[in-house]
C-alpha positions as CSV (number, residue, x, y, z in Angstrom):
1,M,35.1,-25.4,-39.1
2,E,32.3,-24.2,-36.7
3,F,30.1,-27.3,-36.0
4,I,27.7,-25.9,-33.4
5,S,25.6,-24.0,-35.8
6,D,25.2,-27.0,-38.0
7,L,23.4,-28.9,-35.2
8,P,19.6,-29.4,-35.5
9,D,17.3,-26.8,-34.0
10,S,16.1,-29.2,-31.4
11,I,19.6,-29.9,-30.1
12,L,20.5,-26.2,-30.0
13,S,17.3,-25.4,-28.2
14,H,18.1,-28.0,-25.6
15,I,21.5,-26.5,-25.1
16,L,20.1,-23.0,-24.7
17,S,17.6,-24.3,-22.1
18,F,20.5,-24.7,-19.6
19,L,21.3,-20.9,-19.9
20,P,19.5,-18.1,-18.0
21,T,16.9,-16.5,-20.3
22,K,18.9,-13.3,-20.5
23,D,22.0,-15.2,-21.9
24,A,19.9,-17.3,-24.2
25,M,18.4,-14.1,-25.7
26,K,21.9,-12.8,-26.3
27,T,22.6,-15.6,-28.8
28,S,20.2,-14.0,-31.2
29,F,23.1,-11.5,-32.1
30,L,25.4,-14.3,-33.3
31,S,24.0,-14.7,-36.7
32,K,20.7,-15.1,-38.6
33,R,20.9,-18.8,-37.9
34,W,20.7,-18.0,-34.1
35,E,18.3,-15.0,-34.4
36,S,15.1,-16.9,-33.3
37,L,16.5,-20.1,-31.8
38,W,16.1,-18.8,-28.2
39,T,12.3,-18.5,-28.8
40,S,12.1,-22.3,-28.9
41,V,13.6,-22.8,-25.4
42,P,10.9,-24.6,-23.3
43,L,11.4,-22.4,-20.2
44,I,11.5,-18.6,-20.2
45,D,12.5,-17.2,-16.8
46,L,12.0,-13.5,-16.5
47,D,13.4,-13.2,-13.0
48,E,14.6,-9.8,-11.8
49,R,17.0,-11.4,-9.3
50,L,18.8,-13.4,-12.1
51,F,18.9,-10.3,-14.3
52,I,20.8,-8.2,-11.8
53,R,22.5,-11.1,-10.0
54,R,25.8,-9.3,-9.7
55,R,24.1,-6.5,-7.8
56,L,22.4,-9.1,-5.7
57,E,25.7,-10.7,-4.8
58,L,27.3,-7.4,-3.9
59,K,24.4,-5.9,-1.9
60,H,22.8,-9.2,-0.6
61,N,19.4,-7.7,-1.4
62,L,17.7,-5.7,-4.1
63,Y,16.9,-2.6,-2.1
64,G,19.9,-0.7,-3.6
65,V,18.8,-1.3,-7.2
66,N,18.9,2.0,-9.0
67,F,16.6,3.4,-11.6
68,Q,18.9,2.5,-14.5
69,E,19.0,-1.2,-13.5
70,Q,15.3,-1.2,-13.1
71,K,14.9,0.2,-16.6
72,K,17.3,-2.4,-18.0
73,F,15.2,-5.1,-16.6
74,A,12.0,-3.4,-17.9
75,D,13.6,-3.1,-21.4
76,F,14.6,-6.8,-21.2
77,V,11.0,-7.8,-20.5
78,E,9.8,-5.5,-23.3
79,R,12.1,-7.2,-25.7
80,F,10.6,-10.6,-24.7
81,I,7.1,-9.2,-25.3
82,A,8.2,-8.1,-28.8
83,F,8.8,-11.8,-29.6
84,H,5.9,-13.3,-27.6
85,G,3.8,-13.9,-30.7
86,S,6.3,-16.4,-32.1
87,L,7.2,-18.0,-28.8
88,N,6.4,-21.7,-28.2
89,V,7.4,-22.1,-24.5
90,Q,6.2,-24.8,-22.1
91,E,6.8,-22.8,-19.0
92,L,6.9,-19.0,-18.4
93,R,8.1,-17.3,-15.2
94,L,7.8,-13.6,-14.3
95,R,9.3,-12.5,-11.0
96,F,9.9,-8.9,-9.9
97,D,9.2,-6.6,-7.0
98,I,6.1,-4.6,-8.1
99,G,6.8,-2.0,-5.4
100,R,9.9,-0.8,-7.2
101,Y,8.2,-0.7,-10.6
102,L,5.2,1.6,-9.9
103,K,6.8,4.2,-12.2
104,F,6.5,1.5,-14.9
105,S,3.0,0.5,-13.8
106,S,1.5,0.6,-17.3
107,R,4.4,-1.5,-18.7
108,A,4.1,-3.9,-15.8
109,E,0.4,-4.4,-16.5
110,R,1.2,-5.2,-20.1
111,W,3.8,-7.7,-19.0
112,V,1.3,-9.5,-16.9
113,R,-1.3,-9.5,-19.7
114,T,1.2,-10.8,-22.2
115,V,2.2,-13.6,-19.9
116,M,-1.3,-14.6,-19.1
117,T,-2.3,-14.8,-22.7
118,S,0.7,-16.7,-23.9
119,D,0.5,-20.3,-25.1
120,A,2.6,-21.5,-22.1
121,K,1.2,-24.5,-20.3
122,I,2.8,-23.4,-17.0
123,I,2.7,-19.8,-15.8
124,D,4.4,-18.6,-12.6
125,I,4.1,-14.9,-11.6
126,D,5.6,-13.5,-8.4
127,F,5.1,-9.8,-7.6
128,S,7.3,-9.9,-4.5
129,G,10.8,-10.6,-5.9
130,K,12.0,-11.7,-2.5
131,T,11.4,-14.0,0.5
132,L,8.2,-12.8,2.2
133,D,7.4,-12.4,5.9
134,W,4.0,-11.7,7.5
135,S,4.6,-8.0,7.7
136,D,4.7,-7.8,3.9
137,L,1.0,-9.0,3.8
138,D,0.0,-5.8,5.6
139,K,1.0,-3.8,2.6
140,N,-1.3,-2.8,-0.3
141,M,-1.1,-5.6,-2.7
142,Y,-0.9,-5.3,-6.5
143,I,-4.3,-6.0,-8.0
144,L,-3.9,-8.6,-10.8
145,P,-5.2,-7.0,-14.0
146,P,-8.3,-8.8,-15.2
147,C,-7.6,-10.9,-18.2
148,G,-10.6,-11.4,-20.4
149,F,-9.0,-14.0,-22.7
150,P,-6.6,-16.2,-20.6
151,S,-4.6,-18.8,-22.4
152,R,-6.5,-21.9,-23.5
153,S,-3.3,-24.0,-23.1
154,L,-2.7,-23.1,-19.5
155,T,-2.7,-26.1,-17.2
156,I,-0.7,-24.9,-14.1
157,L,-0.9,-21.4,-12.7
158,R,1.1,-20.0,-9.7
159,L,0.5,-16.5,-8.4
160,R,2.3,-14.9,-5.5
161,F,1.8,-11.6,-3.6
162,C,-1.1,-10.0,-5.3
163,E,-4.9,-9.4,-5.0
164,F,-6.8,-11.8,-7.2
165,I,-10.1,-10.5,-8.6
166,Y,-11.9,-12.9,-10.8
167,L,-13.3,-11.3,-13.9
168,Q,-16.9,-12.3,-14.7
169,N,-17.3,-14.5,-17.8
170,T,-13.7,-15.5,-17.7
171,S,-12.9,-19.2,-18.1
172,F,-9.6,-21.1,-17.6
173,V,-10.7,-23.9,-19.9
174,S,-7.6,-26.1,-19.5
175,L,-6.4,-25.1,-16.0
176,Q,-5.7,-28.2,-13.8
177,T,-3.7,-26.8,-10.9
178,L,-3.8,-23.4,-9.2
179,V,-1.4,-22.4,-6.4
180,L,-2.0,-19.0,-4.7
181,T,0.7,-17.9,-2.2
182,A,0.3,-14.7,-0.1
183,V,-2.6,-13.8,-2.3
184,K,-5.7,-11.8,-1.2
185,V,-8.9,-13.6,-2.3
186,S,-12.6,-13.2,-1.7
187,N,-15.4,-15.8,-1.4
188,S,-16.7,-14.8,-4.8
189,S,-13.3,-15.0,-6.6
190,V,-12.5,-18.5,-5.2
191,N,-16.0,-19.9,-5.9
192,A,-16.3,-18.4,-9.4
193,L,-12.8,-19.7,-10.3
194,I,-13.6,-23.2,-9.2
195,C,-17.0,-23.3,-10.9
196,S,-15.8,-21.8,-14.2
197,S,-12.7,-23.9,-14.6
198,P,-14.0,-27.2,-15.9
199,C,-10.6,-29.0,-15.6
200,L,-9.4,-27.6,-12.3
201,E,-8.4,-30.5,-10.0
202,K,-6.0,-29.0,-7.5
203,L,-6.3,-25.8,-5.5
204,H,-3.6,-24.7,-3.0
205,L,-4.0,-21.6,-0.8
206,E,-0.7,-20.9,1.0
207,C,-0.5,-18.1,3.5
208,C,-3.3,-16.2,1.8
209,Y,-5.5,-13.5,3.0
210,V,-9.0,-14.8,3.1
211,P,-12.4,-13.4,4.5
212,V,-13.2,-13.7,8.2
213,Y,-16.1,-15.9,7.1
214,F,-14.5,-18.0,4.4
215,L,-17.2,-19.9,2.5
216,V,-16.1,-22.1,-0.3
217,E,-19.0,-23.6,-2.2
218,A,-18.9,-25.2,-5.7
219,P,-21.9,-27.5,-6.3
220,V,-20.7,-28.3,-9.8
221,S,-17.0,-28.7,-10.3
222,H,-14.2,-31.2,-10.9
223,L,-12.0,-30.1,-8.0
224,K,-10.4,-33.1,-6.4
225,C,-7.7,-31.7,-4.0
226,M,-7.8,-28.6,-1.9
227,V,-5.1,-27.4,0.5
228,V,-5.5,-24.4,2.9
229,N,-2.2,-23.8,4.7
230,N,-1.7,-21.1,7.3
231,C,-4.2,-18.7,5.8
232,V,-5.3,-15.7,7.8
233,T,-7.8,-12.8,7.7
234,P,-6.9,-9.1,7.3
235,G,-5.0,-8.1,10.4
236,R,-3.4,-11.5,10.6
237,K,-6.2,-13.0,12.7
238,F,-7.5,-16.5,12.6
239,I,-10.5,-17.5,10.4
240,E,-13.7,-17.0,12.3
241,H,-15.7,-19.5,10.3
242,F,-14.7,-21.8,7.4
243,S,-17.4,-23.7,5.4
244,L,-16.6,-26.1,2.7
245,S,-19.0,-27.7,0.3
246,I,-17.5,-29.2,-2.9
247,P,-19.1,-32.6,-3.7
248,S,-16.3,-33.5,-6.2
249,L,-13.6,-33.1,-3.5
250,Q,-11.5,-36.3,-2.8
251,S,-8.6,-34.8,-0.7
252,F,-8.6,-31.9,1.8
253,K,-5.8,-30.6,3.9
254,F,-6.0,-27.7,6.4
255,K,-3.4,-26.2,8.7
256,G,-3.9,-23.2,10.9
257,I,-6.2,-21.8,13.6
258,I,-9.9,-21.7,13.1
259,N,-12.8,-20.9,15.4
260,D,-15.6,-22.7,13.6
261,F,-15.4,-25.3,10.9
262,S,-18.1,-27.0,8.9
263,V,-18.2,-29.2,5.9
264,K,-21.2,-30.6,3.9
265,N,-21.9,-32.5,0.7
266,L,-18.5,-34.1,0.6
267,W,-19.7,-37.5,-0.6
268,N,-16.5,-38.3,-2.5
269,L,-14.0,-37.3,0.1
270,I,-11.4,-40.0,0.8
271,E,-8.5,-38.3,2.5
272,V,-8.5,-35.6,5.1
273,E,-5.7,-33.9,7.1
274,I,-6.6,-31.2,9.6
275,E,-3.7,-29.7,11.7
276,E,-5.5,-27.5,14.1
277,Q,-2.9,-25.3,15.8
278,N,-5.2,-23.7,18.4
279,V,-4.9,-24.3,22.1
280,Y,-7.7,-26.2,23.8
281,N,-8.9,-24.6,27.0
282,G,-10.7,-27.7,28.3
283,F,-14.1,-26.2,29.2
284,Q,-15.7,-24.9,26.0
285,N,-18.6,-26.9,24.7
286,H,-18.4,-25.2,21.3
287,E,-15.3,-27.1,20.2
288,Y,-17.0,-30.4,21.2
289,R,-20.1,-29.7,19.2
290,M,-18.0,-28.6,16.2
291,V,-15.9,-31.8,16.3
292,C,-19.0,-34.0,16.6
293,K,-20.6,-32.3,13.6
294,L,-17.4,-32.4,11.6
295,F,-16.8,-36.1,12.2
296,N,-20.4,-36.9,11.3
297,E,-19.7,-35.3,7.9
298,L,-16.5,-37.3,7.4
299,R,-18.1,-40.7,7.5
300,H,-16.9,-41.5,4.0
301,V,-13.2,-40.8,4.7
302,Q,-10.7,-43.6,4.5
303,F,-7.5,-41.7,5.3
304,L,-7.6,-39.3,8.3
305,T,-4.8,-37.2,9.9
306,L,-5.4,-35.2,13.1
307,T,-3.5,-33.3,15.7
308,N,-3.7,-33.7,19.5
309,W,-6.2,-30.8,19.7
310,F,-9.0,-33.2,18.5
311,L,-8.0,-35.8,21.1
312,E,-8.1,-33.2,23.9
313,V,-11.6,-32.2,22.8
314,L,-12.9,-35.7,22.6
315,G,-11.2,-36.6,25.9
316,N,-12.9,-33.9,28.0
317,E,-14.4,-35.7,31.0
318,Q,-17.1,-33.1,31.4
319,L,-18.4,-34.0,27.9
320,A,-17.8,-37.8,28.0
321,D,-21.6,-38.6,28.4
322,N,-22.3,-36.9,25.1
323,I,-19.9,-39.0,23.0
324,L,-22.8,-40.8,21.3
325,L,-23.4,-37.6,19.3
326,I,-20.7,-39.0,16.9
327,D,-21.5,-41.8,14.5
328,D,-19.0,-44.5,13.8
329,L,-16.4,-43.9,11.1
330,N,-17.0,-47.2,9.4
331,N,-15.0,-46.4,6.3
332,L,-11.9,-45.2,8.1
333,K,-9.0,-47.6,7.3
334,H,-5.9,-45.5,7.9
335,L,-5.5,-43.1,10.9
336,K,-2.5,-40.8,11.5
337,L,-2.2,-38.8,14.7
338,K,0.3,-36.1,15.7
339,M,0.3,-36.2,19.5
340,W,2.2,-36.9,22.7
341,L,0.4,-39.9,24.1
342,A,0.2,-37.9,27.3
343,D,-2.5,-38.5,30.0
344,V,-4.7,-35.6,28.8
345,E,-4.9,-37.2,25.3
346,L,-5.5,-40.9,26.2
347,Q,-9.3,-40.7,26.7
348,G,-9.7,-38.9,23.4
349,L,-7.5,-41.5,21.7
350,A,-9.6,-44.3,23.1
351,T,-12.8,-42.6,22.0
352,L,-11.5,-42.1,18.5
353,L,-10.3,-45.7,18.2
354,R,-13.7,-46.9,19.4
355,L,-15.3,-44.9,16.6
356,S,-13.1,-46.5,14.0
357,P,-14.1,-50.2,14.0
358,N,-12.5,-51.1,10.7
359,L,-9.1,-49.5,11.2
360,E,-6.2,-51.3,9.4
361,T,-3.2,-49.0,10.0
362,L,-2.4,-46.7,12.9
363,S,0.4,-44.1,12.8
364,I,1.3,-41.9,15.7
365,N,3.9,-39.2,15.4
366,I,5.2,-37.9,18.7
367,G,6.4,-34.6,17.5
368,E,9.2,-32.3,18.6
369,P,8.3,-30.1,21.5
370,G,8.5,-26.3,21.2
371,D,10.7,-24.2,23.3
372,T,7.8,-23.4,25.7
373,D,6.7,-27.0,26.5
374,A,9.8,-29.1,26.3
375,S,10.5,-28.9,30.0
376,D,6.9,-29.5,30.8
377,M,7.1,-32.8,28.9
378,L,10.0,-33.9,31.1
379,V,8.2,-33.4,34.4
380,M,5.0,-35.1,33.3
381,S,4.4,-38.2,35.5
382,I,4.1,-40.7,32.7
383,L,7.4,-42.6,33.2
384,K,5.7,-45.5,35.0
385,E,3.4,-47.9,33.1
386,H,-0.2,-47.3,33.9
387,T,-3.2,-49.6,33.5
388,F,-5.4,-47.2,31.5
389,W,-6.0,-49.4,28.5
390,E,-6.6,-52.7,30.4
391,E,-9.2,-51.0,32.6
392,L,-11.3,-49.7,29.8
393,T,-14.7,-51.4,29.3
394,M,-15.6,-49.9,25.9
395,P,-15.3,-52.4,23.0
396,F,-12.5,-51.9,20.5
397,Y,-13.5,-53.6,17.3
398,F,-10.6,-52.1,15.4
399,L,-8.4,-54.8,17.1
400,L,-10.0,-57.3,14.8
401,H,-8.7,-55.5,11.7
402,L,-5.5,-53.7,12.7
403,K,-2.6,-54.9,10.6
404,K,0.2,-52.2,11.0
405,V,1.2,-49.8,13.8
406,E,3.9,-47.2,13.4
407,I,5.1,-44.9,16.2
408,K,7.6,-42.2,15.4
409,G,9.5,-40.1,18.0
410,F,9.1,-42.9,20.6
411,E,10.6,-41.7,23.9
412,G,10.0,-44.8,26.1
413,R,7.5,-43.2,28.5
414,G,5.1,-45.5,30.4
415,N,2.1,-44.4,28.4
416,E,3.9,-45.3,25.2
417,I,5.1,-48.7,26.4
418,E,1.7,-49.6,27.8
419,F,-0.1,-48.7,24.6
420,G,2.3,-50.7,22.5
421,K,2.0,-53.8,24.7
422,Y,-1.8,-53.5,24.7
423,L,-1.9,-53.5,20.9
424,L,0.6,-56.4,20.7
425,K,-1.5,-58.4,23.2
426,N,-5.0,-57.8,21.8
427,S,-4.6,-57.2,18.0
428,E,-5.7,-60.4,16.3
429,V,-4.3,-59.9,12.8
430,L,-1.4,-57.4,13.5
431,E,1.4,-58.0,11.0
432,K,4.0,-55.3,11.8
433,M,4.8,-52.8,14.5
434,V,7.5,-50.2,13.7
435,I,8.9,-48.1,16.6
436,S,11.2,-45.2,15.7
437,N,13.1,-43.9,18.7
438,A,13.3,-40.1,19.2
439,D,16.7,-38.5,19.4
440,L,16.5,-37.5,23.1
441,T,19.8,-35.7,23.0
442,A,18.5,-33.4,20.2
443,R,15.1,-33.1,21.7
444,Y,16.1,-32.3,25.3
445,G,19.8,-31.6,25.0
446,K,19.7,-28.2,26.7
447,Y,18.1,-29.8,29.8
448,T,20.8,-32.5,30.4
449,N,22.7,-30.5,32.9
450,K,19.7,-29.5,35.0
451,R,17.4,-31.3,37.3
452,Y,16.1,-33.4,34.4
453,K,19.2,-35.5,34.0
454,K,17.8,-38.5,35.9
455,T,14.6,-38.3,34.0
456,L,16.4,-38.4,30.7
457,E,18.4,-41.4,31.8
458,K,15.2,-43.2,32.7
459,L,13.8,-42.4,29.3
460,Q,16.9,-43.7,27.6
461,Q,16.7,-47.0,29.5
462,S,13.0,-47.5,29.1
463,S,13.0,-47.0,25.3
464,Q,14.9,-50.2,25.0
465,N,12.2,-52.3,26.7
466,F,10.6,-53.3,23.4
467,L,13.8,-55.2,22.6
468,F,13.0,-57.7,25.3
469,L,9.4,-58.2,24.5
470,P,8.5,-61.8,23.5
471,K,8.6,-62.2,19.8
472,A,5.0,-63.1,18.8
473,S,3.7,-63.3,15.3
474,P,3.8,-59.6,14.6
475,E,7.1,-58.3,13.2
476,I,8.6,-55.7,15.7
477,I,11.0,-53.2,14.2
478,L,12.8,-50.9,16.7
479,S,15.0,-48.3,14.9
């Protein structure tokens, strides 16, 4: 007897969910019992790469796909569209290279409209069909067809490699998360989307094309988290000015190069991470004024993550007399820094710590050097312990509240050891200090046979100094 067909629909649907969508659809030919079972599978994946996987394995890419194979995929998607009225899927994915389907442009537009108006809760559309590089962003992007009646069930939307034009009077009433990757957007499309999506809480812009003057303003919204990661302007240039004003925002993360940055009306902001990848020249007043203004708008923040660029700006000796332009960050409890603890950053670090009187946790990540500066780090004269911290006269009220210190990528340099000892000696309520040693062999391996060999040996020895520190009340963990 054949027992499989006698199983309940829910069990059969679960079994079919482990098959590629193409194979799940084939089961409709088995019998009338199986004719519509595949339509109850929770995930429909219309991925061109999976459909012509054999060709992909033979050619290692899809550039050799001929017209007949493209037509087969187009017919496959058309068959899905024929069933879409009876589908009850939770997640719907559509992925194909729009550049190869221009001859099917009218059909492709119908595919997109069908997907966007389905009852799926999660929709993922990728018009690239492959791994993107920056040169792809210079091409003319497919303009996402406006959808006047998007799904009322949609909660998560992911779009990749297209131009997003927001249609007036359109509302994503249930949308909670929007992820745009390699998408061209405008100020009006972003702002209108945020304002007209009453449930939108998370917005991620990954490697997107944005305006030179990128102004994001939504006085009335429910957006809580926004991520802007490596976005550029047309021509792949950095953003000239980025302005952010969303009162509902609680978390903001930025990574990239920016010339001017301003925020306002961020009263509910709790967590901020800014990874500025620009190079500080050491003599420009513009950066200092921008940082002062930015910090004054971040007075409500409790979690703050910064890169060494900010410390170099704050530590500029020519601007030290103007440091009172920044108010104290009284609400800041948790500070994370990506830096080197090099001489050029110490004054900026001291300034930032003075501005954070209620700090409870401090985390410093001494990152991996790039190919261009690894040798520079080895010749820096910071192997001997200095007396920088002990000679400072500015008051450090954070020492009254600091409970935990974490240093990752510890190399054993004099500046690192001196800073650790200073915190151990002066922190009144410190409970734990965690020191994670850097893998010096991996970090500087290619320099071991050159003139840096003795320097590396000194680093290796000095990194063990913390093992011989007197065990006070704080727990010291050296890993």
